C-alpha positions as CSV (number, residue, x, y, z in Angstrom):
1,M,19.6,-35.3,30.3
2,A,20.9,-38.6,31.7
3,D,21.9,-41.3,29.2
4,A,20.1,-44.6,29.2
5,A,21.8,-47.4,30.9
6,R,24.1,-49.4,28.7
7,Q,22.9,-52.7,29.9
8,G,19.3,-53.8,30.4
9,P,16.0,-51.8,30.1
10,A,16.0,-48.2,31.4
11,V,13.4,-45.5,31.6
12,L,13.3,-43.7,28.3
13,Q,14.0,-40.0,28.8
14,H,13.5,-37.2,26.3
15,L,15.2,-34.0,25.4
16,Q,12.7,-31.2,25.9
17,F,12.3,-28.3,23.5
18,S,14.0,-25.0,24.1
19,S,12.1,-22.1,22.5
20,L,13.7,-19.4,20.3
21,V,11.2,-16.6,19.7
22,D,12.0,-14.2,16.8
23,V,12.1,-10.7,18.1
24,G,9.9,-9.6,15.2
25,L,7.1,-11.7,16.5
26,W,6.5,-9.3,19.4
27,S,5.9,-6.4,17.1
28,E,3.4,-8.5,15.1
29,L,1.7,-9.7,18.3
30,A,1.5,-6.2,19.7
31,A,-0.2,-5.1,16.5
32,A,-2.6,-8.0,16.6
33,K,-3.5,-7.2,20.2
34,L,-4.2,-3.6,19.3
35,H,-6.1,-4.0,16.1
36,S,-7.8,-7.4,16.2
37,M,-7.6,-9.2,19.6
38,R,-8.2,-6.0,21.7
39,L,-9.8,-7.1,25.0
40,S,-10.4,-10.7,23.9
41,D,-8.1,-13.3,25.5
42,E,-9.5,-16.1,23.4
43,P,-6.6,-18.2,22.1
44,A,-5.5,-17.4,18.5
45,P,-3.8,-19.7,16.0
46,I,0.0,-19.6,15.7
47,W,2.6,-22.0,14.3
48,G,6.1,-22.9,15.2
49,A,8.7,-25.2,13.8
50,Y,11.6,-27.3,14.8
51,A,14.5,-28.5,12.6
52,L,16.8,-31.5,12.7
53,P,20.1,-31.1,14.7
54,L,23.1,-29.8,12.8
55,P,25.9,-32.3,12.4
56,P,29.0,-31.6,14.6
57,S,31.6,-29.4,13.0
58,R,34.7,-31.3,11.8
59,N,36.8,-28.3,12.6
60,R,35.8,-28.0,16.3
61,D,38.7,-27.8,18.7
62,P,38.6,-31.1,20.7
63,S,40.1,-29.3,23.7
64,V,37.0,-27.0,24.0
65,A,34.0,-28.5,25.6
66,A,31.1,-29.0,23.3
67,P,28.0,-26.9,24.0
68,P,25.1,-28.7,25.7
69,P,22.6,-30.3,23.3
70,V,19.6,-28.2,22.5
71,A,16.3,-29.1,20.7
72,T,15.4,-25.7,19.4
73,F,11.7,-24.9,18.7
74,C,11.5,-21.7,16.7
75,V,8.6,-19.2,16.7
76,E,9.0,-17.0,13.7
77,R,8.1,-13.3,13.1
78,T,5.4,-14.5,10.6
79,S,4.1,-17.3,12.9
80,L,0.7,-15.5,13.4
81,D,0.1,-15.7,9.6
82,P,-1.2,-19.1,8.6
83,S,-0.3,-18.6,5.0
84,A,3.3,-17.5,5.6
85,E,6.2,-19.5,4.2
86,T,7.6,-21.9,6.7
87,P,11.4,-22.7,7.2
88,A,12.7,-25.2,4.7
89,G,13.3,-28.7,6.1
90,S,11.5,-28.0,9.4
91,A,8.6,-29.8,10.9
92,V,5.7,-27.3,11.5
93,A,3.7,-27.5,14.7
94,P,0.3,-25.9,15.0
95,G,-0.3,-24.0,18.2
96,L,-2.4,-21.4,20.1
97,V,-1.4,-18.1,21.6
98,K,-3.4,-16.7,24.5
99,V,-2.7,-13.0,25.2
100,V,-4.1,-11.9,28.5
101,N,-4.9,-8.3,29.4
102,T,-3.1,-7.8,32.7
103,L,-0.1,-9.2,34.5
104,E,-2.4,-10.3,37.2
105,D,-4.4,-12.4,34.7
106,F,-1.1,-14.0,33.5
107,K,-0.1,-14.9,37.1
108,E,-3.6,-16.2,38.0
109,T,-4.1,-18.3,34.9
110,D,-4.6,-21.9,35.9
111,K,-1.4,-23.3,34.3
112,K,-2.3,-27.0,35.0
113,G,-5.8,-26.5,33.7
114,F,-4.4,-24.7,30.6
115,I,-2.0,-27.5,29.7
116,D,-4.5,-30.3,30.6
117,S,-7.0,-28.8,28.2
118,L,-4.3,-28.9,25.4
119,G,-3.5,-32.5,26.3
120,Q,-7.2,-33.5,26.2
121,G,-7.4,-32.0,22.7
122,I,-4.6,-34.3,21.6
123,V,-6.2,-37.3,23.3
124,S,-9.5,-36.5,21.4
125,D,-7.6,-36.4,18.1
126,I,-6.0,-39.8,18.9
127,D,-9.3,-41.4,19.7
128,S,-11.0,-39.9,16.6
129,G,-8.1,-40.8,14.3
130,E,-7.4,-37.2,13.3
131,A,-3.9,-37.5,14.8
132,V,-3.3,-40.4,12.5
133,R,-4.5,-38.6,9.4
134,D,-2.7,-35.4,10.4
135,P,0.2,-36.3,12.7
136,S,1.1,-32.6,13.2
137,R,-1.7,-32.6,15.8
138,L,0.6,-34.7,18.0
139,I,3.0,-31.7,18.3
140,R,0.6,-29.0,19.2
141,W,1.9,-26.4,21.6
142,A,0.7,-23.1,23.2
143,M,2.0,-19.8,24.4
144,L,0.6,-17.7,27.3
145,V,1.5,-14.0,26.9
146,Y,1.1,-10.7,28.6
147,S,2.3,-7.8,26.5
148,N,2.8,-4.4,28.2
149,L,2.3,-2.3,25.1
150,K,3.5,0.9,26.9
151,A,6.7,-0.5,28.3
152,Y,7.5,-2.8,25.3
153,T,7.9,-5.8,27.6
154,H,6.4,-9.2,26.9
155,T,6.0,-11.9,29.6
156,Y,5.5,-15.3,28.1
157,W,5.6,-19.0,28.8
158,L,5.5,-21.8,26.2
159,A,3.9,-25.2,26.8
160,F,4.6,-28.4,24.8
161,P,2.0,-30.8,26.1
162,A,3.2,-34.4,26.4
163,L,0.9,-37.2,27.3
164,C,2.2,-39.7,29.9
165,T,1.5,-43.4,29.6
166,P,0.3,-45.2,32.8
167,S,3.8,-46.3,33.5
168,A,7.2,-45.3,32.0
169,V,8.3,-46.4,28.6
170,Q,11.4,-48.5,28.7
171,L,14.5,-48.3,26.5
172,V,15.3,-51.9,25.8
173,S,18.9,-51.4,24.9
174,P,21.2,-48.6,23.9
175,A,20.5,-46.9,20.5
176,V,22.2,-48.3,17.5
177,P,23.2,-46.3,14.3
178,L,21.2,-46.8,11.2
179,G,24.0,-48.8,9.7
180,G,23.5,-51.4,12.4
181,R,20.1,-52.4,11.1
182,L,20.0,-51.1,7.5
183,S,22.1,-51.7,4.5
184,S,23.6,-48.8,2.5
185,A,20.9,-49.1,-0.1
186,Q,18.2,-49.1,2.5
187,M,19.7,-46.0,4.1
188,A,19.7,-44.2,0.8
189,Q,16.1,-45.2,0.3
190,L,15.3,-43.9,3.7
191,H,16.9,-40.5,3.0
192,T,15.1,-40.2,-0.3
193,G,11.7,-41.3,1.2
194,C,12.0,-38.8,4.0
195,A,12.8,-36.0,1.6
196,Q,9.8,-36.8,-0.5
197,L,7.3,-37.2,2.3
198,R,6.0,-33.7,2.7
199,G,2.7,-32.2,3.8
200,D,1.2,-28.8,3.0
201,K,3.5,-27.1,5.5
202,G,6.7,-29.1,5.1
203,P,8.0,-32.6,5.9
204,D,5.9,-34.9,7.9
205,A,7.1,-35.1,11.5
206,F,5.9,-38.8,11.9
207,F,6.0,-41.7,9.4
208,V,6.2,-45.5,9.0
209,V,9.1,-47.3,7.4
210,I,8.5,-50.8,6.0
211,I,11.0,-53.2,4.6
212,T,9.6,-56.0,2.4
213,G,11.4,-59.2,1.9
214,Q,14.2,-60.7,3.9
215,G,17.6,-59.1,4.7
216,S,18.2,-56.2,2.4
217,G,14.7,-55.9,1.0
218,E,13.3,-52.7,-0.4
219,L,12.6,-49.9,2.1
220,S,9.6,-47.6,1.8
221,V,8.7,-44.4,3.8
222,L,4.9,-44.0,4.2
223,P,2.6,-41.6,6.0
224,L,1.7,-42.6,9.5
225,R,-1.9,-43.4,8.5
226,C,-0.7,-46.3,6.3
227,F,-0.1,-48.3,9.5
228,E,-3.8,-48.6,9.8
229,E,-5.0,-48.3,6.2
230,E,-2.6,-50.9,4.9
231,S,-2.5,-53.1,8.0
232,V,1.3,-53.0,8.0
233,S,1.5,-54.9,11.3
234,T,-0.2,-58.0,9.9
235,R,1.8,-58.2,6.6
236,E,3.9,-61.3,6.2
237,D,7.5,-61.1,5.4
238,T,7.5,-57.4,6.3
239,K,9.4,-55.5,8.9
240,Y,8.3,-52.1,10.0
241,Y,9.6,-49.2,12.0
242,F,8.0,-46.0,13.3
243,G,9.9,-42.9,12.5
244,F,9.9,-39.2,13.5
245,M,11.9,-36.1,12.8
246,D,14.1,-36.0,15.9
247,P,15.4,-32.6,17.0
248,S,17.7,-34.2,19.6
249,S,21.4,-35.0,19.1
250,L,21.7,-37.3,22.2
251,P,22.2,-41.0,21.3
252,N,19.8,-42.5,23.9
253,N,17.5,-39.5,24.5
254,P,15.1,-38.8,21.6
255,G,13.4,-35.5,21.3
256,W,10.1,-34.3,22.9
257,P,7.8,-35.1,19.9
258,L,8.2,-38.8,20.3
259,R,6.3,-38.8,23.6
260,N,2.9,-38.3,22.0
261,L,3.6,-40.8,19.3
262,L,4.4,-43.4,21.9
263,Y,1.1,-42.5,23.7
264,L,-0.8,-42.9,20.5
265,M,0.8,-46.3,19.9
266,H,-0.2,-47.4,23.4
267,R,-3.7,-46.0,23.5
268,R,-4.9,-46.5,19.9
269,W,-3.0,-49.6,18.7
270,S,-2.3,-51.3,22.1
271,L,1.3,-51.9,21.1
272,T,3.7,-53.1,23.8
273,K,6.9,-53.1,21.7
274,A,8.2,-50.9,18.9
275,S,11.3,-50.0,17.0
276,I,11.8,-46.3,16.4
277,I,13.9,-44.6,13.8
278,C,15.0,-41.2,15.3
279,Y,15.7,-39.5,12.0
280,R,18.3,-36.7,12.4
281,D,19.9,-36.3,9.0
282,Q,19.7,-33.0,7.1
283,P,18.1,-33.0,3.7
284,N,20.3,-34.1,0.7
285,I,22.8,-35.8,2.9
286,D,25.7,-37.5,1.2
287,S,25.8,-40.8,3.1
288,E,29.2,-41.7,1.7
289,A,30.9,-38.5,2.6
290,Q,29.1,-38.0,6.0
291,P,27.9,-40.7,8.4
292,S,24.3,-40.7,9.3
293,A,23.4,-39.1,12.6
294,S,20.1,-41.0,12.9
295,V,19.7,-43.9,15.4
296,I,17.3,-46.7,16.0
297,I,15.9,-47.5,19.5
298,D,13.8,-50.4,20.7
299,V,11.2,-49.6,23.4
300,E,8.7,-51.4,25.6
301,L,5.4,-49.8,26.3
302,P,3.0,-50.5,29.2
303,P,0.3,-53.1,28.6
304,P,-3.1,-51.8,27.5
305,A,-5.0,-50.2,30.3
306,S,-8.3,-48.3,30.8
307,K,-8.5,-45.1,28.8
308,A,-8.4,-42.7,31.7
309,P,-7.3,-39.1,31.1
310,P,-3.5,-39.1,31.1
311,T,-1.2,-36.8,33.1
312,V,0.0,-33.9,30.9
313,V,3.4,-32.3,31.3
314,G,5.3,-29.9,29.2
315,W,5.7,-26.3,30.6
316,E,9.1,-25.0,29.4
317,A,11.8,-24.2,31.9
318,N,13.1,-20.6,32.0
319,A,16.6,-19.4,31.5
320,R,17.4,-20.4,35.1
321,G,16.3,-24.0,34.5
322,K,13.2,-23.7,36.6
323,L,9.6,-23.9,35.6
324,G,8.5,-20.3,35.1
325,A,7.8,-17.5,32.6
326,R,10.3,-15.6,30.6
327,Q,10.3,-11.9,29.8
328,V,11.7,-9.9,26.9
329,D,12.3,-6.1,27.1
330,L,12.5,-4.6,23.7
331,S,12.7,-0.9,24.7
332,P,16.5,-0.6,24.6
333,F,16.6,-2.0,21.0
334,L,13.8,0.0,19.4
335,D,14.3,3.2,17.4
336,P,13.1,6.1,19.6
337,K,11.2,7.5,16.6
338,R,9.3,4.2,16.1
339,R,8.5,4.1,19.8
340,A,7.1,7.7,19.7
341,I,5.0,6.9,16.6
342,E,3.5,3.7,18.1
343,S,2.9,5.4,21.5
344,A,1.3,8.4,19.9
345,D,-1.5,6.2,18.4
346,L,-1.8,3.9,21.4
347,N,-4.7,5.8,23.0
348,L,-6.7,5.7,19.8
349,N,-6.2,2.0,19.3
350,L,-7.3,1.4,22.9
351,M,-10.4,3.5,22.2
352,R,-11.4,0.8,19.7
353,W,-11.1,-2.0,22.3
354,R,-14.0,-1.0,24.4
355,F,-15.7,2.2,23.3
356,M,-15.5,2.7,19.5
357,P,-14.8,-0.6,17.6
358,D,-15.5,1.1,14.3
359,L,-13.3,4.1,14.8
360,D,-11.5,4.7,11.5
361,I,-8.0,5.6,12.7
362,E,-6.5,5.0,9.3
363,R,-8.8,7.5,7.6
364,I,-8.1,10.2,10.1
365,A,-4.3,9.6,9.7
366,N,-4.6,10.0,5.9
367,M,-6.9,13.1,6.1
368,N,-5.2,16.2,4.5
369,C,-5.9,19.0,6.9
370,L,-5.4,22.6,5.8
371,L,-5.2,25.2,8.7
372,L,-5.7,28.7,7.5
373,G,-4.1,30.6,10.4
374,S,-1.2,29.5,12.6
375,G,-2.0,31.7,15.6
376,T,-3.8,30.8,18.8
377,L,-6.6,28.9,17.1
378,G,-4.2,27.2,14.6
379,C,-1.9,25.9,17.3
380,N,-4.7,24.5,19.3
381,V,-6.5,22.9,16.4
382,A,-3.2,21.3,15.3
383,R,-2.8,19.9,18.8
384,S,-6.2,18.3,18.9
385,L,-5.7,16.9,15.3
386,L,-2.5,15.3,16.5
387,S,-4.3,13.7,19.4
388,W,-6.8,12.2,17.0
389,G,-4.1,10.7,14.9
390,A,-4.1,13.2,12.0
391,R,-0.7,13.1,10.3
392,K,-1.0,15.3,7.3
393,I,-1.3,19.0,8.4
394,T,-0.6,22.1,6.3
395,F,-0.4,25.6,7.9
396,L,-1.0,28.8,5.9
397,D,-0.2,32.1,7.5
398,Y,1.5,35.4,6.6
399,G,2.5,36.5,10.0
400,K,5.7,36.3,12.0
401,V,6.2,35.0,15.5
402,S,6.2,37.9,18.0
403,F,7.2,38.0,21.7
404,S,3.6,37.9,22.8
405,N,2.8,34.7,21.0
406,P,4.6,31.8,22.8
407,T,2.5,32.1,26.0
408,R,-0.8,31.5,24.0
409,Q,0.4,29.8,20.9
410,W,2.0,26.6,22.1
411,L,3.8,25.6,18.9
412,F,6.1,28.6,19.3
413,E,9.1,29.1,21.7
414,F,11.1,32.1,22.7
415,E,13.7,31.3,20.0
416,D,11.1,31.6,17.3
417,C,10.7,35.3,18.1
418,S,13.9,35.9,16.3
419,D,14.5,34.6,12.8
420,P,18.2,33.7,12.1
421,A,17.7,34.9,8.6
422,N,16.4,38.2,9.8
423,P,17.1,38.9,13.5
424,T,14.9,42.0,13.5
425,E,11.7,39.9,13.2
426,G,10.4,36.5,14.2
427,R,10.2,33.3,12.2
428,P,7.3,32.9,9.8
429,K,4.5,31.4,11.8
430,A,3.5,28.7,9.3
431,A,7.0,27.3,9.0
432,A,7.7,27.4,12.7
433,A,4.4,25.6,13.5
434,A,5.1,22.9,10.9
435,D,8.6,22.3,12.2
436,R,7.4,22.0,15.7
437,L,4.7,19.4,14.8
438,S,7.4,17.2,13.2
439,R,9.4,17.4,16.4
440,I,6.4,16.3,18.5
441,V,5.4,13.3,16.3
442,P,8.1,12.1,14.0
443,N,5.9,10.6,11.3
444,V,3.7,13.7,10.8
445,V,3.8,15.2,7.4
446,S,3.6,19.0,8.2
447,R,4.2,21.9,5.8
448,G,4.2,25.6,6.4
449,V,3.1,28.0,3.6
450,E,3.8,31.7,4.1
451,L,1.1,33.4,2.0
452,P,-1.3,36.3,2.3
453,I,-5.0,35.9,1.5
454,P,-6.6,38.5,-0.7
455,M,-9.5,40.2,1.1
456,P,-12.5,42.3,0.2
457,G,-11.9,45.9,1.3
458,H,-8.1,45.5,0.8
459,P,-7.5,46.9,-2.7
460,I,-5.1,45.2,-5.1
461,N,-3.0,47.8,-6.9
462,K,-2.0,47.3,-10.5
463,D,1.6,46.7,-9.8
464,S,0.9,43.7,-7.5
465,E,-1.8,42.0,-9.6
466,D,0.5,39.3,-11.0
467,K,1.9,38.5,-7.6
468,V,-1.5,38.3,-5.9
469,K,-2.8,36.2,-8.8
470,G,0.0,33.7,-8.2
471,E,-0.8,33.6,-4.5
472,V,-4.5,33.0,-5.3
473,A,-3.4,30.0,-7.5
474,V,-1.4,28.6,-4.6
475,L,-4.3,29.0,-2.2
476,D,-6.6,27.4,-4.7
477,A,-4.3,24.4,-5.1
478,L,-4.0,23.9,-1.3
479,I,-7.8,23.9,-0.9
480,E,-8.2,21.5,-3.9
481,G,-5.8,19.0,-2.2
482,A,-7.3,19.3,1.2
483,D,-9.9,16.9,2.7
484,V,-11.0,19.5,5.4
485,V,-10.2,23.2,5.7
486,F,-10.2,25.1,9.0
487,L,-10.8,28.8,9.0
488,L,-8.7,30.2,11.9
489,T,-7.6,33.6,10.7
490,D,-7.7,36.8,12.7
491,T,-10.1,38.9,10.6
492,R,-13.5,38.4,9.2
493,E,-12.7,39.4,5.7
494,S,-9.7,37.0,5.4
495,R,-12.2,34.1,5.7
496,W,-14.3,35.2,2.7
497,L,-12.2,33.9,-0.2
498,P,-11.4,30.5,1.5
499,T,-15.2,30.1,2.3
500,L,-16.0,30.8,-1.4
501,M,-13.4,28.4,-2.7
502,C,-14.5,25.6,-0.3
503,V,-18.1,26.0,-1.5
504,A,-17.1,26.0,-5.1
505,K,-15.0,22.9,-4.6
506,S,-17.4,21.1,-2.3
507,K,-14.8,20.9,0.5
508,P,-15.8,20.5,4.1
509,C,-15.0,23.7,6.0
510,I,-14.9,24.2,9.7
511,N,-15.0,27.8,11.0
512,V,-13.8,28.9,14.5
513,A,-14.2,32.4,15.8
514,L,-13.6,33.9,19.2
515,G,-15.0,36.8,21.2
516,F,-13.8,37.9,24.6
517,D,-15.7,35.1,26.4
518,T,-17.8,33.6,23.6
519,F,-17.0,31.4,20.6
520,V,-18.7,30.0,17.5
521,V,-17.7,26.7,15.9
522,M,-19.6,25.9,12.7
523,R,-19.4,23.7,9.6
524,H,-20.2,25.2,6.2
525,G,-22.6,23.5,3.8
526,V,-21.5,21.3,1.0
527,Q,-23.4,22.3,-2.2
528,D,-22.3,19.7,-4.7
529,S,-25.3,17.4,-5.5
530,S,-23.1,14.8,-7.2
531,L,-21.4,14.3,-3.8
532,G,-24.8,13.7,-2.4
533,S,-25.5,10.8,-4.8
534,V,-22.2,9.2,-3.8
535,N,-23.0,9.4,-0.1
536,G,-26.7,8.6,-0.5
537,G,-28.0,12.1,0.6
538,S,-28.9,15.5,-0.7
539,P,-26.7,18.6,-0.5
540,C,-26.1,19.9,3.0
541,N,-27.5,23.4,2.6
542,V,-26.5,24.8,6.0
543,G,-25.3,28.4,6.2
544,C,-21.7,29.6,6.2
545,Y,-20.0,32.2,8.4
546,F,-21.3,35.1,6.2
547,C,-24.9,34.0,5.8
548,N,-26.1,36.0,8.8
549,D,-24.4,39.2,7.7
550,V,-26.3,42.1,6.1
551,V,-23.1,43.8,5.0
552,A,-20.3,42.5,2.8
553,P,-16.9,41.8,4.4
554,T,-14.6,44.9,4.3
555,D,-11.4,46.1,5.9
556,S,-11.8,45.6,9.7
557,T,-8.2,46.5,10.5
558,K,-8.6,50.3,10.2
559,N,-8.6,52.6,13.1
560,R,-8.0,49.9,15.7
561,T,-6.8,50.5,19.2
562,L,-4.2,48.2,20.7
563,D,-6.7,45.9,22.4
564,Q,-8.5,45.6,19.1
565,Q,-5.3,44.8,17.2
566,C,-4.7,41.7,19.4
567,T,-6.8,38.6,19.9
568,T,-8.2,39.6,23.3
569,T,-10.0,36.6,24.7
570,R,-10.0,34.7,27.9
571,P,-7.0,32.4,27.8
572,G,-8.8,29.1,27.9
573,L,-11.4,30.0,25.3
574,S,-9.2,29.1,22.3
575,S,-8.4,25.6,23.6
576,I,-12.1,24.9,24.2
577,A,-13.3,26.1,20.8
578,S,-10.4,24.4,18.9
579,A,-11.1,21.1,20.6
580,I,-14.8,21.3,19.8
581,A,-13.9,22.1,16.1
582,V,-11.8,19.0,15.8
583,E,-14.3,16.9,17.6
584,L,-17.0,18.1,15.2
585,T,-14.7,17.2,12.3
586,V,-14.1,13.7,13.5
587,S,-17.8,13.2,14.2
588,L,-18.6,14.4,10.7
589,L,-16.0,12.0,9.2
590,H,-17.7,9.1,10.9
591,H,-21.2,10.0,9.9
592,P,-22.7,7.7,7.3
593,K,-23.4,10.8,5.0
594,G,-20.1,12.5,5.8
595,P,-20.1,16.2,5.0
596,L,-23.7,15.9,3.8
597,A,-24.8,15.0,7.4
598,P,-28.0,16.9,8.3
599,P,-27.6,19.2,11.2
600,D,-28.5,17.9,14.6
601,L,-30.0,20.0,17.4
602,A,-29.7,19.4,21.1
603,G,-31.1,16.1,22.3
604,Q,-31.1,14.1,25.4
605,V,-28.0,12.3,26.6
606,G,-28.1,8.8,25.3
607,D,-30.4,9.5,22.4
608,E,-29.6,7.5,19.3
609,T,-28.0,9.4,16.4
610,D,-26.8,8.5,12.9
611,S,-23.2,9.1,13.9
612,M,-21.4,6.6,16.1
613,M,-19.9,9.7,17.9
614,G,-23.2,11.4,18.7
615,L,-24.7,14.7,17.4
616,V,-23.3,16.4,14.4
617,P,-24.6,20.0,14.7
618,H,-24.3,22.9,12.4
619,Q,-23.1,25.5,14.9
620,I,-21.9,25.4,18.5
621,R,-22.0,28.7,20.3
622,G,-20.3,28.8,23.6
623,F,-20.5,31.2,26.5
624,L,-17.7,31.0,29.0
625,S,-19.3,33.5,31.3
626,N,-21.9,30.9,32.3
627,F,-20.1,27.8,31.0
628,S,-22.8,26.9,28.5
629,N,-23.1,25.9,24.9
630,V,-26.0,26.3,22.5
631,L,-26.6,24.3,19.3
632,I,-27.9,26.4,16.4
633,H,-29.0,25.5,12.9
634,G,-29.3,28.0,10.1
635,N,-29.9,27.5,6.4
636,A,-27.8,29.1,3.7
637,F,-28.9,32.6,2.8
638,E,-29.7,33.2,-0.9
639,G,-28.1,36.6,-0.8
640,C,-24.9,35.5,1.1
641,T,-21.8,37.3,-0.2
642,A,-19.7,34.1,0.1
643,C,-21.8,31.0,-0.5
644,S,-24.9,32.0,-2.5
645,P,-25.3,30.2,-5.8
646,K,-25.0,33.5,-7.7
647,I,-21.7,34.4,-6.1
648,V,-20.3,30.8,-6.4
649,E,-21.2,30.6,-10.1
650,A,-19.7,34.0,-10.8
651,Y,-16.5,33.0,-9.2
652,R,-16.4,29.7,-11.1
653,Q,-16.9,31.6,-14.4
654,G,-15.0,34.8,-13.7
655,G,-12.2,33.6,-11.5
656,W,-9.5,36.3,-11.1
657,D,-11.5,39.1,-12.6
658,F,-14.4,38.4,-10.2
659,L,-12.0,38.3,-7.3
660,L,-10.3,41.6,-8.4
661,R,-13.6,43.4,-8.4
662,A,-14.6,41.9,-5.1
663,C,-11.4,43.3,-3.5
664,N,-11.3,46.6,-5.2
665,E,-14.9,47.7,-5.5
666,T,-16.5,48.7,-2.2
667,D,-20.1,47.7,-2.9
668,F,-19.5,45.1,-5.6
669,L,-20.3,42.0,-3.4
670,E,-23.4,43.6,-1.9
671,T,-24.7,44.7,-5.3
672,F,-23.9,41.4,-7.1
673,S,-25.3,39.1,-4.5
674,G,-28.5,41.1,-4.2
675,L,-27.8,42.1,-0.6
676,K,-27.8,45.8,-1.5
677,A,-31.2,45.5,-3.2
678,L,-32.5,43.6,-0.3
679,K,-31.3,46.2,2.1
680,E,-32.8,49.0,0.0
681,A,-36.1,47.1,-0.2
682,S,-36.0,46.6,3.6
683,D,-35.2,50.3,4.1
684,A,-38.1,51.3,1.9
685,A,-40.4,48.9,3.7
686,M,-39.3,50.3,7.0
687,A,-39.9,53.9,5.7
688,D,-43.4,52.9,4.5
689,W,-44.1,51.3,7.8
690,D,-43.0,54.4,9.6
691,N,-45.2,56.5,7.3
692,D,-48.1,54.2,7.9
693,S,-47.5,54.4,11.6
694,D,-47.4,58.2,11.4
695,D,-50.7,58.3,9.5
696,E,-52.4,56.0,12.0
697,H,-51.0,58.2,14.8
698,D,-52.5,61.3,13.2
699,I,-55.9,59.6,12.8
700,E,-55.9,58.4,16.4
701,T,-54.9,62.0,17.5
702,S,-57.8,63.6,15.5
703,Q,-60.3,61.2,16.9
704,T,-59.0,61.9,20.4
705,D,-59.3,65.7,19.8
706,V,-62.9,65.3,18.8
707,K,-63.7,63.3,21.8
708,L,-61.9,65.7,24.0
709,H,-63.8,68.6,22.4
710,K,-67.1,67.0,23.1
711,R,-66.0,66.0,26.6
712,G,-64.6,69.5,27.1
713,S,-68.0,71.1,26.4
714,K,-69.5,69.0,29.0
715,D,-66.6,69.6,31.4
716,D,-67.0,73.3,30.8
717,V,-70.6,73.1,31.8
718,N,-69.7,71.0,34.8
719,S,-67.0,73.5,35.6
720,A,-69.4,76.3,35.4
721,H,-71.8,74.5,37.6
722,V,-69.0,74.0,40.1
């Protein structure tokens, strides 16, 4: 900035602000863009602050050139929070931040129109008197931003709108120190008054100073509105100054905030001359130990003119000193784990922008998911859960990683086929899968539990009862702590006990089973009526995996050929079924009735449903051979060996003893559930039906014989005649 001429009037020039944006703001702004602003580019409130210049260091080496003067305007990490604490001793300036959606939008924004609209807002506040009552409106500012949330770059440009008078304001003479106009006592009163003159957000940026009496009269510091309310300019025997918190340290070049105060004086009060105190002293200054840095300037303003819209200037220069935007790239400074975490959830947050504003990402992230089985289905279900933002996943499996697994079970690698603790076999599947999840998304809470599941048809011998009982207790605790349970095991009978436990504990349970080119995905019913009262619905009495069976689960692993020992399915089938299972889970989570949602059947595309995500069916049966799916609904079977009320109540009452009999006694479940009696009654009915059919056949045969006998006599006659 050029200094004012030392003799005679000169054009008053101002030191423009230089912005300093806290790096933490960009994280806050990115979060606001993702979660609240989304696609909107409407300006949002923000605040900034500027402080008084620091006094020159007494220990500075005079041989070293002093740094160029800077009027720093700070944008804090908390500037988006209107209730945040502001920097002590700083003048707070209200502002607006406009975050556009593309770099093209940023470039094509009408910069002149943008700053003109800001300036017109200040003019309106001057004309209405709001700027007099709240002088912070004179230092309004704005920030135009484009945030590339993938690349962690932010392009921005700050505007500090300044209103230009019809002709330039003149500096009558060089600035004079405070001591040239004020006595020591008056200077002390000025410092005290400025320290006490505070608004809700800090010290007032603009004020009026009056001195009553002649010479060394008493000095008072008053809010700017007092110039009008108390008719300061018409008081007799009173001298007045306008004052402002000046961020500049140049003697004849006050800071940028003065420009709009001068325009107010010209437009509203029609002043042509004024004396300005450029207050630059830090709070609690010791005027005896340190000379005041503040100065007084006398200015001449243009004569009153028509109130035409003023010219507005104030876009900040970039680091090269030219009018243009700045860019900050945070990627080199961010923790890679933090970047991975934020990027992993980016797609979900973007879904809320345009497609699903009510998507409950936080609820999905906090959902405890228990995956029973860590094989082909378990790996694919975990993958889809990660994509939906689930971050609490527990695997349960008793198998080891084999050499045939990594090609189909994507959480395992070749190295997992050999356990360092036991090179002759692979790593435990559950632990290996959990480890791999935490390497994919750093903030996932994954756990692997190596545990067998007791199964009907697999007897528990006396020596192992205590061990199995402890394993059952672990499984019970895992299901108790889960929000959703996925049944993904290899055998039918291994799903029986988890199904029973989920029904007994009213836990949502998603079952996935594969054939060679077919699959079934189904949700089990929730039987707890108290849960219905909470969710405003009745129990969801849909059937479980065993409701369609007419036999109890038993050992299905005996006498299997090699192709029956492996999960022999078309390679893409598991991914399809697993993805549908997770989609069903998320849809159920967002249904108003949650796990009590009534089953939907197939409808037309676009039909309205109770869930924001569409249908919530009971079963989806897929057929890869013709690439089709069928939605099926089936009620719970009263004789089911897993979810019928009789079985559930017996398990609740008998616990371990009931389970022991179910595993050791071949026909226990069929007998206890009533399935055996039903089968016997059905067999008897079939036998009776067969007997009835035989009797009816005999009657029909006899009647036919009689007819034939009569016809035969006639035929004989006819034959004889022939």
